All heavy atoms as TSV, in Angstrom:
chain	resi	resn	atom	element	x	y	z
A	1	MET	N	N	28.181	-46.371	14.352
A	1	MET	CA	C	28.111	-45.414	13.273
A	1	MET	C	C	26.845	-44.583	13.420
A	1	MET	O	O	25.766	-45.110	13.642
A	1	MET	CB	C	28.125	-46.156	11.940
A	1	MET	CG	C	28.085	-45.282	10.753
A	1	MET	SD	S	28.303	-46.319	9.297
A	1	MET	CE	C	28.556	-45.060	8.135
A	2	THR	N	N	26.978	-43.260	13.327
A	2	THR	CA	C	25.811	-42.389	13.486
A	2	THR	C	C	25.094	-42.222	12.152
A	2	THR	O	O	25.735	-42.205	11.092
A	2	THR	CB	C	26.230	-41.000	13.997
A	2	THR	OG1	O	27.122	-40.419	13.061
A	2	THR	CG2	C	26.908	-41.105	15.348
A	3	PRO	N	N	23.776	-42.112	12.181
A	3	PRO	CA	C	23.017	-41.932	10.937
A	3	PRO	C	C	23.287	-40.539	10.355
A	3	PRO	O	O	23.658	-39.618	11.079
A	3	PRO	CB	C	21.558	-42.075	11.385
A	3	PRO	CG	C	21.577	-41.754	12.837
A	3	PRO	CD	C	22.916	-42.162	13.351
A	4	PRO	N	N	23.122	-40.378	9.037
A	4	PRO	CA	C	23.343	-39.061	8.433
A	4	PRO	C	C	22.330	-38.040	8.947
A	4	PRO	O	O	21.202	-38.389	9.303
A	4	PRO	CB	C	23.164	-39.309	6.933
A	4	PRO	CG	C	22.424	-40.597	6.832
A	4	PRO	CD	C	22.716	-41.378	8.078
A	5	LEU	N	N	22.744	-36.793	9.007
A	5	LEU	CA	C	21.852	-35.727	9.461
A	5	LEU	C	C	20.789	-35.447	8.412
A	5	LEU	O	O	21.051	-35.570	7.219
A	5	LEU	CB	C	22.653	-34.441	9.708
A	5	LEU	CG	C	23.630	-34.458	10.872
A	5	LEU	CD1	C	24.467	-33.189	10.865
A	5	LEU	CD2	C	22.895	-34.579	12.181
A	6	PRO	N	N	19.595	-35.039	8.839
A	6	PRO	CA	C	18.585	-34.614	7.875
A	6	PRO	C	C	19.114	-33.413	7.076
A	6	PRO	O	O	19.978	-32.678	7.546
A	6	PRO	CB	C	17.395	-34.203	8.746
A	6	PRO	CG	C	17.636	-34.830	10.073
A	6	PRO	CD	C	19.113	-34.989	10.210
A	7	ALA	N	N	18.591	-33.214	5.874
A	7	ALA	CA	C	19.086	-32.164	4.977
A	7	ALA	C	C	19.088	-30.788	5.629
A	7	ALA	O	O	20.003	-30.003	5.423
A	7	ALA	CB	C	18.264	-32.140	3.701
A	8	HIS	N	N	18.089	-30.478	6.456
A	8	HIS	CA	C	18.013	-29.140	7.049
A	8	HIS	C	C	19.029	-28.942	8.182
A	8	HIS	O	O	19.204	-27.830	8.653
A	8	HIS	CB	C	16.585	-28.857	7.532
A	8	HIS	CG	C	16.143	-29.741	8.670
A	8	HIS	ND1	N	15.679	-31.003	8.470
A	8	HIS	CD2	C	16.124	-29.528	9.998
A	8	HIS	CE1	C	15.376	-31.541	9.642
A	8	HIS	NE2	N	15.633	-30.672	10.589
A	9	GLU	N	N	19.715	-30.002	8.611
A	9	GLU	CA	C	20.699	-29.892	9.682
A	9	GLU	C	C	22.131	-30.076	9.185
A	9	GLU	O	O	23.065	-29.966	9.960
A	9	GLU	CB	C	20.399	-30.930	10.769
A	9	GLU	CG	C	19.115	-30.650	11.521
A	9	GLU	CD	C	18.876	-31.680	12.608
A	9	GLU	OE1	O	19.841	-32.310	13.067
A	9	GLU	OE2	O	17.716	-31.859	12.987
A	10	ARG	N	N	22.293	-30.341	7.905
A	10	ARG	CA	C	23.636	-30.545	7.364
A	10	ARG	C	C	24.380	-29.225	7.308
A	10	ARG	O	O	23.796	-28.171	7.171
A	10	ARG	CB	C	23.540	-31.165	5.971
A	10	ARG	CG	C	23.084	-32.596	6.066
A	10	ARG	CD	C	22.779	-33.235	4.761
A	10	ARG	NE	N	23.771	-33.004	3.731
A	10	ARG	CZ	C	23.597	-33.353	2.474
A	10	ARG	NH1	N	22.464	-33.928	2.101
A	10	ARG	NH2	N	24.528	-33.127	1.582
A	11	ARG	N	N	25.697	-29.279	7.386
A	11	ARG	CA	C	26.526	-28.071	7.351
A	11	ARG	C	C	27.243	-27.922	6.030
A	11	ARG	O	O	27.669	-26.832	5.685
A	11	ARG	CB	C	27.522	-28.101	8.505
A	11	ARG	CG	C	26.803	-28.306	9.834
A	11	ARG	CD	C	27.113	-27.448	10.990
A	11	ARG	NE	N	27.960	-26.326	10.817
A	11	ARG	CZ	C	29.040	-26.098	11.537
A	11	ARG	NH1	N	29.419	-26.963	12.438
A	11	ARG	NH2	N	29.739	-25.009	11.364
A	12	LEU	N	N	27.425	-29.022	5.296
A	12	LEU	CA	C	28.081	-28.996	3.996
A	12	LEU	C	C	27.231	-29.745	2.979
A	12	LEU	O	O	26.677	-30.798	3.283
A	12	LEU	CB	C	29.465	-29.652	4.077
A	12	LEU	CG	C	30.511	-28.932	4.910
A	12	LEU	CD1	C	31.732	-29.820	5.105
A	12	LEU	CD2	C	30.907	-27.617	4.265
A	13	TYR	N	N	27.149	-29.181	1.783
A	13	TYR	CA	C	26.345	-29.774	0.717
A	13	TYR	C	C	27.194	-30.008	-0.517
A	13	TYR	O	O	28.030	-29.179	-0.871
A	13	TYR	CB	C	25.187	-28.842	0.328
A	13	TYR	CG	C	24.197	-28.641	1.433
A	13	TYR	CD1	C	24.311	-27.572	2.310
A	13	TYR	CD2	C	23.145	-29.523	1.602
A	13	TYR	CE1	C	23.397	-27.390	3.334
A	13	TYR	CE2	C	22.226	-29.351	2.620
A	13	TYR	CZ	C	22.359	-28.281	3.482
A	13	TYR	OH	O	21.459	-28.110	4.492
A	14	ARG	N	N	26.974	-31.112	-1.182
A	14	ARG	CA	C	27.593	-31.343	-2.488
A	14	ARG	C	C	26.887	-30.438	-3.502
A	14	ARG	O	O	25.796	-29.930	-3.243
A	14	ARG	CB	C	27.450	-32.800	-2.900
A	14	ARG	CG	C	28.250	-33.740	-2.014
A	14	ARG	CD	C	28.072	-35.179	-2.485
A	14	ARG	NE	N	28.844	-36.075	-1.660
A	14	ARG	CZ	C	30.065	-36.498	-1.979
A	14	ARG	NH1	N	30.615	-36.107	-3.107
A	14	ARG	NH2	N	30.706	-37.302	-1.175
A	15	VAL	N	N	27.511	-30.272	-4.658
A	15	VAL	CA	C	26.942	-29.396	-5.688
A	15	VAL	C	C	25.536	-29.864	-6.076
A	15	VAL	O	O	24.619	-29.052	-6.202
A	15	VAL	CB	C	27.869	-29.330	-6.915
A	15	VAL	CG1	C	27.181	-28.649	-8.088
A	15	VAL	CG2	C	29.163	-28.603	-6.564
A	16	CYS	N	N	25.339	-31.168	-6.216
A	16	CYS	CA	C	24.013	-31.661	-6.603
A	16	CYS	C	C	22.960	-31.338	-5.545
A	16	CYS	O	O	21.803	-31.058	-5.877
A	16	CYS	CB	C	24.044	-33.153	-6.923
A	16	CYS	SG	S	24.535	-34.196	-5.557
A	17	ASP	N	N	23.344	-31.335	-4.267
A	17	ASP	CA	C	22.405	-30.977	-3.197
A	17	ASP	C	C	22.077	-29.482	-3.255
A	17	ASP	O	O	20.929	-29.085	-3.073
A	17	ASP	CB	C	22.982	-31.318	-1.824
A	17	ASP	CG	C	23.231	-32.806	-1.656
A	17	ASP	OD1	O	22.437	-33.608	-2.194
A	17	ASP	OD2	O	24.216	-33.167	-0.991
A	18	ALA	N	N	23.100	-28.658	-3.502
A	18	ALA	CA	C	22.889	-27.213	-3.612
A	18	ALA	C	C	21.999	-26.900	-4.809
A	18	ALA	O	O	21.192	-25.969	-4.762
A	18	ALA	CB	C	24.225	-26.485	-3.734
A	19	MET	N	N	22.140	-27.672	-5.880
A	19	MET	CA	C	21.280	-27.481	-7.054
A	19	MET	C	C	19.805	-27.611	-6.663
A	19	MET	O	O	18.978	-26.789	-7.047
A	19	MET	CB	C	21.596	-28.537	-8.120
A	19	MET	CG	C	22.902	-28.354	-8.828
A	19	MET	SD	S	23.386	-29.781	-9.840
A	19	MET	CE	C	21.898	-30.169	-10.718
A	20	HIS	N	N	19.505	-28.632	-5.883
A	20	HIS	CA	C	18.118	-28.859	-5.465
A	20	HIS	C	C	17.653	-27.793	-4.479
A	20	HIS	O	O	16.522	-27.315	-4.575
A	20	HIS	CB	C	17.965	-30.256	-4.865
A	20	HIS	CG	C	18.193	-31.348	-5.851
A	20	HIS	ND1	N	17.359	-31.601	-6.907
A	20	HIS	CD2	C	19.202	-32.239	-5.970
A	20	HIS	CE1	C	17.817	-32.601	-7.621
A	20	HIS	NE2	N	18.947	-33.008	-7.069
A	21	LEU	N	N	18.508	-27.413	-3.543
A	21	LEU	CA	C	18.136	-26.409	-2.551
A	21	LEU	C	C	17.846	-25.053	-3.187
A	21	LEU	O	O	16.929	-24.348	-2.773
A	21	LEU	CB	C	19.246	-26.244	-1.506
A	21	LEU	CG	C	19.381	-27.364	-0.489
A	21	LEU	CD1	C	20.650	-27.168	0.323
A	21	LEU	CD2	C	18.175	-27.404	0.420
A	22	LEU	N	N	18.642	-24.683	-4.190
A	22	LEU	CA	C	18.508	-23.361	-4.816
A	22	LEU	C	C	17.690	-23.389	-6.105
A	22	LEU	O	O	17.469	-22.348	-6.717
A	22	LEU	CB	C	19.900	-22.780	-5.094
A	22	LEU	CG	C	20.727	-22.474	-3.852
A	22	LEU	CD1	C	22.157	-22.119	-4.237
A	22	LEU	CD2	C	20.093	-21.355	-3.049
A	23	SER	N	N	17.271	-24.573	-6.524
A	23	SER	CA	C	16.514	-24.743	-7.777
A	23	SER	C	C	17.270	-24.150	-8.961
A	23	SER	O	O	16.709	-23.407	-9.766
A	23	SER	CB	C	15.118	-24.120	-7.663
A	23	SER	OG	O	14.390	-24.710	-6.629
A	24	LEU	N	N	18.561	-24.483	-9.049
A	24	LEU	CA	C	19.417	-24.002	-10.126
A	24	LEU	C	C	20.080	-25.191	-10.813
A	24	LEU	O	O	20.208	-26.262	-10.238
A	24	LEU	CB	C	20.502	-23.069	-9.575
A	24	LEU	CG	C	20.025	-21.759	-8.957
A	24	LEU	CD1	C	21.186	-21.044	-8.292
A	24	LEU	CD2	C	19.379	-20.873	-10.012
A	25	SER	N	N	20.516	-24.958	-12.048
A	25	SER	CA	C	21.209	-26.003	-12.781
A	25	SER	C	C	22.646	-26.142	-12.291
A	25	SER	O	O	23.177	-25.259	-11.617
A	25	SER	CB	C	21.217	-25.681	-14.277
A	25	SER	OG	O	22.038	-24.552	-14.520
A	26	ARG	N	N	23.264	-27.236	-12.673
A	26	ARG	CA	C	24.662	-27.481	-12.314
A	26	ARG	C	C	25.563	-26.372	-12.860
A	26	ARG	O	O	26.426	-25.858	-12.142
A	26	ARG	CB	C	25.074	-28.846	-12.870
A	26	ARG	CG	C	26.497	-29.231	-12.614
A	26	ARG	CD	C	26.762	-30.609	-13.272
A	26	ARG	NE	N	28.147	-30.971	-13.208
A	26	ARG	CZ	C	28.702	-31.647	-12.219
A	26	ARG	NH1	N	27.960	-32.041	-11.203
A	26	ARG	NH2	N	29.975	-31.940	-12.249
A	27	SER	N	N	25.348	-25.992	-14.107
A	27	SER	CA	C	26.186	-24.945	-14.702
A	27	SER	C	C	25.970	-23.605	-14.005
A	27	SER	O	O	26.915	-22.832	-13.837
A	27	SER	CB	C	25.946	-24.821	-16.202
A	27	SER	OG	O	24.602	-24.513	-16.479
A	28	ALA	N	N	24.757	-23.326	-13.554
A	28	ALA	CA	C	24.487	-22.075	-12.831
A	28	ALA	C	C	25.211	-22.069	-11.485
A	28	ALA	O	O	25.771	-21.046	-11.085
A	28	ALA	CB	C	22.988	-21.887	-12.634
A	29	ILE	N	N	25.220	-23.203	-10.793
A	29	ILE	CA	C	25.937	-23.303	-9.517
A	29	ILE	C	C	27.428	-23.051	-9.737
A	29	ILE	O	O	28.049	-22.263	-9.014
A	29	ILE	CB	C	25.721	-24.681	-8.852
A	29	ILE	CG1	C	24.260	-24.865	-8.441
A	29	ILE	CG2	C	26.652	-24.870	-7.653
A	29	ILE	CD1	C	23.797	-24.015	-7.284
A	30	TYR	N	N	28.013	-23.695	-10.758
A	30	TYR	CA	C	29.443	-23.513	-11.003
A	30	TYR	C	C	29.759	-22.086	-11.440
A	30	TYR	O	O	30.818	-21.559	-11.107
A	30	TYR	CB	C	29.963	-24.540	-12.007
A	30	TYR	CG	C	30.264	-25.861	-11.341
A	30	TYR	CD1	C	29.445	-26.967	-11.521
A	30	TYR	CD2	C	31.355	-26.002	-10.495
A	30	TYR	CE1	C	29.711	-28.170	-10.898
A	30	TYR	CE2	C	31.631	-27.192	-9.853
A	30	TYR	CZ	C	30.808	-28.276	-10.055
A	30	TYR	OH	O	31.076	-29.462	-9.415
A	31	GLU	N	N	28.859	-21.432	-12.145
A	31	GLU	CA	C	29.076	-20.024	-12.515
A	31	GLU	C	C	29.054	-19.138	-11.266
A	31	GLU	O	O	29.861	-18.216	-11.133
A	31	GLU	CB	C	28.018	-19.564	-13.515
A	31	GLU	CG	C	28.167	-18.117	-13.937
A	31	GLU	CD	C	29.540	-17.781	-14.533
A	31	GLU	OE1	O	30.107	-18.628	-15.232
A	31	GLU	OE2	O	30.029	-16.661	-14.277
A	32	LEU	N	N	28.151	-19.406	-10.339
A	32	LEU	CA	C	28.119	-18.662	-9.077
A	32	LEU	C	C	29.399	-18.882	-8.277
A	32	LEU	O	O	29.923	-17.949	-7.661
A	32	LEU	CB	C	26.894	-19.070	-8.244
A	32	LEU	CG	C	25.542	-18.645	-8.785
A	32	LEU	CD1	C	24.420	-19.308	-7.988
A	32	LEU	CD2	C	25.406	-17.138	-8.752
A	33	LEU	N	N	29.911	-20.098	-8.298
A	33	LEU	CA	C	31.165	-20.394	-7.605
A	33	LEU	C	C	32.326	-19.649	-8.257
A	33	LEU	O	O	33.158	-19.055	-7.574
A	33	LEU	CB	C	31.433	-21.897	-7.603
A	33	LEU	CG	C	30.453	-22.753	-6.788
A	33	LEU	CD1	C	30.684	-24.234	-7.061
A	33	LEU	CD2	C	30.579	-22.453	-5.314
A	34	ARG	N	N	32.379	-19.663	-9.605
A	34	ARG	CA	C	33.454	-18.969	-10.316
A	34	ARG	C	C	33.416	-17.467	-10.071
A	34	ARG	O	O	34.449	-16.831	-9.928
A	34	ARG	CB	C	33.354	-19.223	-11.824
A	34	ARG	CG	C	34.043	-20.475	-12.290
A	34	ARG	CD	C	34.117	-20.545	-13.799
A	34	ARG	NE	N	32.822	-20.706	-14.430
A	34	ARG	CZ	C	32.168	-21.846	-14.563
A	34	ARG	NH1	N	32.699	-22.956	-14.107
A	34	ARG	NH2	N	31.008	-21.897	-15.154
A	35	SER	N	N	32.211	-16.902	-10.011
A	35	SER	CA	C	32.077	-15.455	-9.838
A	35	SER	C	C	32.263	-15.012	-8.385
A	35	SER	O	O	32.368	-13.824	-8.119
A	35	SER	CB	C	30.699	-14.992	-10.341
A	35	SER	OG	O	29.674	-15.478	-9.491
A	36	GLY	N	N	32.263	-15.963	-7.449
A	36	GLY	CA	C	32.433	-15.624	-6.044
A	36	GLY	C	C	31.144	-15.272	-5.326
A	36	GLY	O	O	31.164	-14.896	-4.156
A	37	ARG	N	N	30.018	-15.391	-6.008
A	37	ARG	CA	C	28.734	-15.091	-5.373
A	37	ARG	C	C	28.293	-16.208	-4.436
A	37	ARG	O	O	27.466	-16.011	-3.559
A	37	ARG	CB	C	27.663	-14.814	-6.418
A	37	ARG	CG	C	27.904	-13.496	-7.137
A	37	ARG	CD	C	26.959	-13.269	-8.295
A	37	ARG	NE	N	25.563	-13.291	-7.946
A	37	ARG	CZ	C	24.841	-12.231	-7.582
A	37	ARG	NH1	N	25.411	-11.049	-7.514
A	37	ARG	NH2	N	23.565	-12.350	-7.303
A	38	LEU	N	N	28.841	-17.406	-4.630
A	38	LEU	CA	C	28.556	-18.558	-3.774
A	38	LEU	C	C	29.908	-19.154	-3.366
A	38	LEU	O	O	30.732	-19.464	-4.220
A	38	LEU	CB	C	27.714	-19.590	-4.535
A	38	LEU	CG	C	27.264	-20.823	-3.774
A	38	LEU	CD1	C	26.367	-20.453	-2.590
A	38	LEU	CD2	C	26.515	-21.762	-4.711
A	39	ARG	N	N	30.126	-19.277	-2.061
A	39	ARG	CA	C	31.395	-19.790	-1.544
A	39	ARG	C	C	31.379	-21.314	-1.479
A	39	ARG	O	O	30.313	-21.921	-1.367
A	39	ARG	CB	C	31.655	-19.262	-0.132
A	39	ARG	CG	C	31.876	-17.772	-0.061
A	39	ARG	CD	C	32.090	-17.288	1.367
A	39	ARG	NE	N	30.833	-17.316	2.140
A	39	ARG	CZ	C	30.556	-18.167	3.111
A	39	ARG	NH1	N	31.429	-19.052	3.499
A	39	ARG	NH2	N	29.393	-18.126	3.745
A	40	SER	N	N	32.578	-21.889	-1.547
A	40	SER	CA	C	32.696	-23.338	-1.408
A	40	SER	C	C	34.039	-23.683	-0.786
A	40	SER	O	O	34.931	-22.838	-0.691
A	40	SER	CB	C	32.565	-24.028	-2.768
A	40	SER	OG	O	33.680	-23.742	-3.579
A	41	VAL	N	N	34.142	-24.924	-0.361
A	41	VAL	CA	C	35.391	-25.473	0.155
A	41	VAL	C	C	35.632	-26.786	-0.574
A	41	VAL	O	O	34.723	-27.341	-1.179
A	41	VAL	CB	C	35.338	-25.702	1.685
A	41	VAL	CG1	C	35.142	-24.400	2.433
A	41	VAL	CG2	C	34.229	-26.681	2.054
A	42	THR	N	N	36.853	-27.261	-0.518
A	42	THR	CA	C	37.135	-28.569	-1.095
A	42	THR	C	C	37.704	-29.485	-0.031
A	42	THR	O	O	38.434	-29.053	0.860
A	42	THR	CB	C	38.118	-28.483	-2.278
A	42	THR	OG1	O	39.289	-27.820	-1.847
A	42	THR	CG2	C	37.510	-27.750	-3.457
A	43	GLN	N	N	37.344	-30.728	-0.126
A	43	GLN	CA	C	37.880	-31.783	0.734
A	43	GLN	C	C	38.345	-32.867	-0.229
A	43	GLN	O	O	37.511	-33.560	-0.823
A	43	GLN	CB	C	36.819	-32.306	1.696
A	43	GLN	CG	C	37.271	-33.489	2.520
A	43	GLN	CD	C	38.450	-33.155	3.405
A	43	GLN	OE1	O	38.477	-32.122	4.050
A	43	GLN	NE2	N	39.427	-34.027	3.427
A	44	GLY	N	N	39.650	-32.945	-0.412
A	44	GLY	CA	C	40.160	-33.859	-1.428
A	44	GLY	C	C	39.740	-33.346	-2.799
A	44	GLY	O	O	40.012	-32.198	-3.140
A	45	ARG	N	N	39.040	-34.174	-3.556
A	45	ARG	CA	C	38.556	-33.752	-4.875
A	45	ARG	C	C	37.086	-33.340	-4.848
A	45	ARG	O	O	36.506	-33.030	-5.890
A	45	ARG	CB	C	38.751	-34.889	-5.866
A	45	ARG	CG	C	40.220	-35.152	-6.137
A	45	ARG	CD	C	40.479	-36.350	-6.990
A	45	ARG	NE	N	39.472	-36.636	-7.986
A	45	ARG	CZ	C	39.541	-37.633	-8.830
A	45	ARG	NH1	N	40.566	-38.441	-8.791
A	45	ARG	NH2	N	38.577	-37.836	-9.697
A	46	THR	N	N	36.482	-33.334	-3.676
A	46	THR	CA	C	35.058	-33.011	-3.550
A	46	THR	C	C	34.866	-31.538	-3.224
A	46	THR	O	O	35.443	-31.021	-2.278
A	46	THR	CB	C	34.416	-33.867	-2.436
A	46	THR	OG1	O	34.661	-35.237	-2.712
A	46	THR	CG2	C	32.920	-33.609	-2.347
A	47	ARG	N	N	34.045	-30.861	-4.011
A	47	ARG	CA	C	33.688	-29.468	-3.737
A	47	ARG	C	C	32.429	-29.480	-2.889
A	47	ARG	O	O	31.434	-30.119	-3.232
A	47	ARG	CB	C	33.436	-28.706	-5.034
A	47	ARG	CG	C	33.095	-27.252	-4.769
A	47	ARG	CD	C	33.136	-26.436	-6.019
A	47	ARG	NE	N	34.422	-26.427	-6.659
A	47	ARG	CZ	C	35.443	-25.637	-6.330
A	47	ARG	NH1	N	35.318	-24.785	-5.336
A	47	ARG	NH2	N	36.576	-25.682	-6.992
A	48	LEU	N	N	32.490	-28.790	-1.757
A	48	LEU	CA	C	31.370	-28.732	-0.822
A	48	LEU	C	C	30.974	-27.284	-0.599
A	48	LEU	O	O	31.827	-26.393	-0.530
A	48	LEU	CB	C	31.758	-29.385	0.508
A	48	LEU	CG	C	32.140	-30.862	0.422
A	48	LEU	CD1	C	32.809	-31.304	1.705
A	48	LEU	CD2	C	30.931	-31.709	0.115
A	49	ILE	N	N	29.689	-27.063	-0.453
A	49	ILE	CA	C	29.162	-25.718	-0.238
A	49	ILE	C	C	28.606	-25.655	1.180
A	49	ILE	O	O	27.685	-26.398	1.521
A	49	ILE	CB	C	28.074	-25.391	-1.271
A	49	ILE	CG1	C	28.669	-25.514	-2.680
A	49	ILE	CG2	C	27.486	-24.021	-1.031
A	49	ILE	CD1	C	27.668	-25.471	-3.792
A	50	PRO	N	N	29.181	-24.781	2.018
A	50	PRO	CA	C	28.690	-24.670	3.399
A	50	PRO	C	C	27.248	-24.150	3.437
A	50	PRO	O	O	26.843	-23.342	2.585
A	50	PRO	CB	C	29.636	-23.655	4.042
A	50	PRO	CG	C	30.839	-23.608	3.161
A	50	PRO	CD	C	30.346	-23.930	1.784
A	51	ALA	N	N	26.495	-24.606	4.424
A	51	ALA	CA	C	25.122	-24.124	4.597
A	51	ALA	C	C	25.113	-22.613	4.761
A	51	ALA	O	O	24.220	-21.932	4.241
A	51	ALA	CB	C	24.479	-24.811	5.793
A	52	SER	N	N	26.120	-22.064	5.442
A	52	SER	CA	C	26.185	-20.611	5.637
A	52	SER	C	C	26.359	-19.882	4.312
A	52	SER	O	O	25.836	-18.780	4.130
A	52	SER	CB	C	27.321	-20.250	6.587
A	52	SER	OG	O	28.567	-20.655	6.050
A	53	ALA	N	N	27.067	-20.492	3.354
A	53	ALA	CA	C	27.243	-19.869	2.040
A	53	ALA	C	C	25.925	-19.822	1.282
A	53	ALA	O	O	25.635	-18.843	0.583
A	53	ALA	CB	C	28.292	-20.628	1.235
A	54	ILE	N	N	25.122	-20.864	1.432
A	54	ILE	CA	C	23.809	-20.879	0.776
A	54	ILE	C	C	22.920	-19.809	1.396
A	54	ILE	O	O	22.238	-19.065	0.676
A	54	ILE	CB	C	23.179	-22.286	0.876
A	54	ILE	CG1	C	24.012	-23.268	0.032
A	54	ILE	CG2	C	21.721	-22.270	0.429
A	54	ILE	CD1	C	23.622	-24.715	0.179
A	55	GLU	N	N	22.941	-19.701	2.722
A	55	GLU	CA	C	22.150	-18.664	3.396
A	55	GLU	C	C	22.616	-17.272	2.990
A	55	GLU	O	O	21.791	-16.383	2.750
A	55	GLU	CB	C	22.249	-18.841	4.912
A	55	GLU	CG	C	21.585	-20.104	5.415
A	55	GLU	CD	C	21.925	-20.405	6.857
A	55	GLU	OE1	O	22.549	-19.566	7.535
A	55	GLU	OE2	O	21.560	-21.499	7.322
A	56	ASP	N	N	23.937	-17.069	2.890
A	56	ASP	CA	C	24.474	-15.768	2.472
A	56	ASP	C	C	24.059	-15.427	1.050
A	56	ASP	O	O	23.732	-14.278	0.744
A	56	ASP	CB	C	26.005	-15.747	2.568
A	56	ASP	CG	C	26.503	-15.810	3.995
A	56	ASP	OD1	O	25.701	-15.591	4.934
A	56	ASP	OD2	O	27.709	-16.083	4.169
A	57	TYR	N	N	24.061	-16.422	0.160
A	57	TYR	CA	C	23.655	-16.186	-1.222
A	57	TYR	C	C	22.173	-15.798	-1.292
A	57	TYR	O	O	21.810	-14.871	-2.017
A	57	TYR	CB	C	23.934	-17.419	-2.082
A	57	TYR	CG	C	23.453	-17.239	-3.496
A	57	TYR	CD1	C	24.057	-16.305	-4.334
A	57	TYR	CD2	C	22.377	-17.959	-3.981
A	57	TYR	CE1	C	23.593	-16.109	-5.627
A	57	TYR	CE2	C	21.916	-17.774	-5.265
A	57	TYR	CZ	C	22.532	-16.849	-6.084
A	57	TYR	OH	O	22.060	-16.651	-7.370
A	58	ILE	N	N	21.343	-16.454	-0.529
A	58	ILE	CA	C	19.908	-16.112	-0.508
A	58	ILE	C	C	19.720	-14.703	0.031
A	58	ILE	O	O	18.932	-13.931	-0.512
A	58	ILE	CB	C	19.115	-17.152	0.310
A	58	ILE	CG1	C	19.136	-18.505	-0.408
A	58	ILE	CG2	C	17.682	-16.687	0.552
A	58	ILE	CD1	C	18.608	-19.661	0.416
A	59	ALA	N	N	20.454	-14.348	1.070
A	59	ALA	CA	C	20.379	-12.988	1.626
A	59	ALA	C	C	20.838	-11.958	0.594
A	59	ALA	O	O	20.234	-10.885	0.475
A	59	ALA	CB	C	21.225	-12.873	2.884
A	60	LEU	N	N	21.867	-12.291	-0.184
A	60	LEU	CA	C	22.333	-11.407	-1.242
A	60	LEU	C	C	21.247	-11.191	-2.293
A	60	LEU	O	O	21.007	-10.061	-2.740
A	60	LEU	CB	C	23.596	-11.974	-1.889
A	60	LEU	CG	C	24.149	-11.236	-3.098
A	60	LEU	CD1	C	24.649	-9.849	-2.685
A	60	LEU	CD2	C	25.261	-12.041	-3.743
A	61	LEU	N	N	20.569	-12.248	-2.669
A	61	LEU	CA	C	19.475	-12.129	-3.643
A	61	LEU	C	C	18.351	-11.255	-3.113
A	61	LEU	O	O	17.800	-10.421	-3.840
A	61	LEU	CB	C	18.926	-13.520	-4.000
A	61	LEU	CG	C	19.840	-14.433	-4.801
A	61	LEU	CD1	C	19.174	-15.782	-4.994
A	61	LEU	CD2	C	20.186	-13.802	-6.148
A	62	GLU	N	N	18.008	-11.432	-1.836
A	62	GLU	CA	C	16.955	-10.617	-1.224
A	62	GLU	C	C	17.380	-9.162	-1.165
A	62	GLU	O	O	16.559	-8.268	-1.425
A	62	GLU	CB	C	16.627	-11.128	0.168
A	62	GLU	CG	C	15.933	-12.483	0.153
A	62	GLU	CD	C	15.746	-13.074	1.524
A	62	GLU	OE1	O	16.465	-12.679	2.479
A	62	GLU	OE2	O	14.879	-13.965	1.658
A	63	GLN	N	N	18.634	-8.911	-0.853
A	63	GLN	CA	C	19.132	-7.527	-0.784
A	63	GLN	C	C	19.111	-6.880	-2.171
A	63	GLN	O	O	18.722	-5.725	-2.311
A	63	GLN	CB	C	20.564	-7.541	-0.248
A	63	GLN	CG	C	21.187	-6.167	-0.156
A	63	GLN	CD	C	22.637	-6.244	0.312
A	63	GLN	OE1	O	23.169	-7.321	0.527
A	63	GLN	NE2	N	23.257	-5.099	0.460
A	64	GLU	N	N	19.498	-7.627	-3.192
A	64	GLU	CA	C	19.487	-7.086	-4.553
A	64	GLU	C	C	18.066	-6.833	-5.056
A	64	GLU	O	O	17.861	-5.957	-5.888
A	64	GLU	CB	C	20.207	-8.040	-5.495
A	64	GLU	CG	C	21.691	-8.118	-5.280
A	64	GLU	CD	C	22.373	-9.127	-6.153
A	64	GLU	OE1	O	21.719	-9.957	-6.795
A	64	GLU	OE2	O	23.617	-9.075	-6.194
A	65	ALA	N	N	17.110	-7.591	-4.544
A	65	ALA	CA	C	15.725	-7.445	-4.988
A	65	ALA	C	C	15.056	-6.204	-4.393
A	65	ALA	O	O	14.082	-5.711	-4.923
A	65	ALA	CB	C	14.916	-8.675	-4.616
A	66	SER	N	N	15.599	-5.703	-3.294
A	66	SER	CA	C	14.941	-4.551	-2.646
A	66	SER	C	C	15.594	-3.250	-3.019
A	66	SER	O	O	16.435	-3.104	-3.808
A	66	SER	CB	C	14.976	-4.699	-1.135
A	66	SER	OG	O	16.275	-4.840	-0.654
């Protein structure tokens, strides 16, 4: 069995992990998901947020700030 990847090398994050990465509340994360500003995938009943979606959301924030 391989050990889990460090947080900076993971490709998919649970909502609670994305909350910590983006310093946002759970309700704020779900609002971003509902509005389409943050992408996600589901595996069974688990909602996962790709690392690329988090990077895209940060880039969107930077673009809106300039």
